[in-house]
N, C-alpha and C positions, 0 to 999 in steps of 0.2 A: 288887625286892621283898624277893628272899630275901638279897640283901646286907642289908638292915636289918633282917629278921628275926635273922638270925645274929648282927649286931651288938648286937640288944637282947635275947639270951641263947637263942633257938631250939637245938636241937641238927642236928647236921649229919646225925646217923647216928641211924635208930631202933632202939634198944636193947631187945632181947628183956625184959630185966627192968622197964622201962618196958610196952612193949606188954603183955605179960601181966595186969598191973593192970588196966588199960581193960579187956581182952579178957574175963577174970574178970567183973569188974562189970557189962557188956554182956551177957554168955552162961553162964548161972549151969551149965548143962552142963560147962563147961569146968574147973569145981573138982574134978570127979569124974575128969576125963583125968588119965593119966599128963604129967610133965614130958616124956617122950618125944614124945606127941601132940600136947601144945601148942607145941613146939618146930618139930615138922613141921608143924602150922597155920601158924605165923610164918616158916619156909620161902615157904611156899607162897602166903602173902598179902602177905607186904610186899616192896615195891620200895624197896631204899634210895636217898633223894634222890638220888646220884652217880650212880647207876645209870639213874634217871629221868631226869637231865640229859641222860648222856651219849646216852642210847635217841635223846633230842630234839633230839640237837648241839648242846647249849650250853655249849660250851664256856667262857664265861664262870661259870656258874652252877657249873660242874663245879670251876672255879678257886678261888672263893669258900667251895665246899662244902668242898673239900680243903685248903685254908688256915683252916678252923674246924673239922679235924680227924676229918674223914671217912677211913672206911678206904679206900685204893685197891684190896685185895685184897680186898673183899667179896665173897662168893659168891653169885651168881647162879642161881635157879631157873628153869627154859625155861619151866613151868608159867606163871609169871606171863608170858609172851610169847603166849602162847595165847589172851589175852581178849579 
Protein backbone atom coordinates (compact mmCIF):
# COMPACT_ATOMS: atom_id res chain seq x y z
CA UNK A 1 0.00 0.00 0.00
CA UNK A 2 2.78 2.46 0.89
CA UNK A 3 4.56 1.77 -2.39
CA UNK A 4 1.37 2.49 -4.37
CA UNK A 5 0.75 5.73 -2.46
CA UNK A 6 4.30 6.88 -3.13
CA UNK A 7 4.00 5.99 -6.80
CA UNK A 8 0.85 8.12 -6.98
CA UNK A 9 2.52 11.17 -5.47
CA UNK A 10 2.28 10.80 -1.69
CA UNK A 11 5.16 12.51 0.07
CA UNK A 12 7.73 10.36 1.88
CA UNK A 13 8.31 13.01 4.53
CA UNK A 14 6.00 15.24 6.57
CA UNK A 15 7.26 18.77 5.94
CA UNK A 16 6.69 21.54 8.47
CA UNK A 17 5.41 23.81 5.69
CA UNK A 18 2.62 21.36 4.85
CA UNK A 19 1.90 20.42 8.45
CA UNK A 20 1.54 24.01 9.65
CA UNK A 21 -1.10 24.86 7.03
CA UNK A 22 -3.30 22.02 8.25
CA UNK A 23 -2.49 22.64 11.94
CA UNK A 24 -3.47 26.31 11.74
CA UNK A 25 -6.67 25.51 9.84
CA UNK A 26 -7.75 23.10 12.62
CA UNK A 27 -6.36 25.02 15.63
CA UNK A 28 -7.12 28.74 15.53
CA UNK A 29 -4.98 29.39 18.62
CA UNK A 30 -1.93 28.28 16.62
CA UNK A 31 -2.19 31.49 14.59
CA UNK A 32 -1.25 33.43 17.70
CA UNK A 33 1.68 31.14 18.47
CA UNK A 34 5.21 31.98 17.43
CA UNK A 35 6.99 30.05 14.71
CA UNK A 36 9.20 28.56 17.42
CA UNK A 37 6.17 27.35 19.41
CA UNK A 38 4.60 25.82 16.31
CA UNK A 39 7.91 24.19 15.33
CA UNK A 40 8.16 22.73 18.83
CA UNK A 41 4.62 21.32 18.49
CA UNK A 42 5.58 19.84 15.10
CA UNK A 43 8.66 18.17 16.55
CA UNK A 44 6.70 16.77 19.50
CA UNK A 45 3.72 15.49 17.52
CA UNK A 46 5.00 14.26 14.16
CA UNK A 47 6.66 10.90 13.64
CA UNK A 48 8.27 10.87 10.22
CA UNK A 49 7.09 7.90 8.13
CA UNK A 50 10.62 6.49 7.79
CA UNK A 51 11.01 6.51 11.58
CA UNK A 52 7.61 4.89 12.08
CA UNK A 53 8.47 2.16 9.57
CA UNK A 54 11.82 1.55 11.28
CA UNK A 55 10.14 1.28 14.69
CA UNK A 56 7.72 -1.28 13.22
CA UNK A 57 10.75 -3.09 11.72
CA UNK A 58 9.31 -2.83 8.23
CA UNK A 59 12.47 -2.78 6.13
CA UNK A 60 10.63 -2.85 2.81
CA UNK A 61 8.66 0.28 3.69
CA UNK A 62 11.83 2.00 4.94
CA UNK A 63 13.49 1.22 1.60
CA UNK A 64 10.46 2.48 -0.35
CA UNK A 65 10.37 5.72 1.65
CA UNK A 66 14.10 6.30 1.26
CA UNK A 67 13.81 5.59 -2.45
CA UNK A 68 11.19 8.32 -2.69
CA UNK A 69 13.22 10.96 -0.88
CA UNK A 70 12.69 10.39 2.85
CA UNK A 71 15.52 11.87 4.89
CA UNK A 72 17.44 9.09 6.68
CA UNK A 73 18.90 11.74 9.01
CA UNK A 74 15.56 12.98 10.32
CA UNK A 75 15.52 14.08 13.94
CA UNK A 76 13.57 11.93 16.35
CA UNK A 77 11.87 13.28 19.43
CA UNK A 78 11.78 10.81 22.31
CA UNK A 79 8.46 12.34 23.39
CA UNK A 80 6.84 10.53 20.47
CA UNK A 81 7.75 7.14 21.96
CA UNK A 82 6.19 7.84 25.35
CA UNK A 83 2.68 7.51 23.92
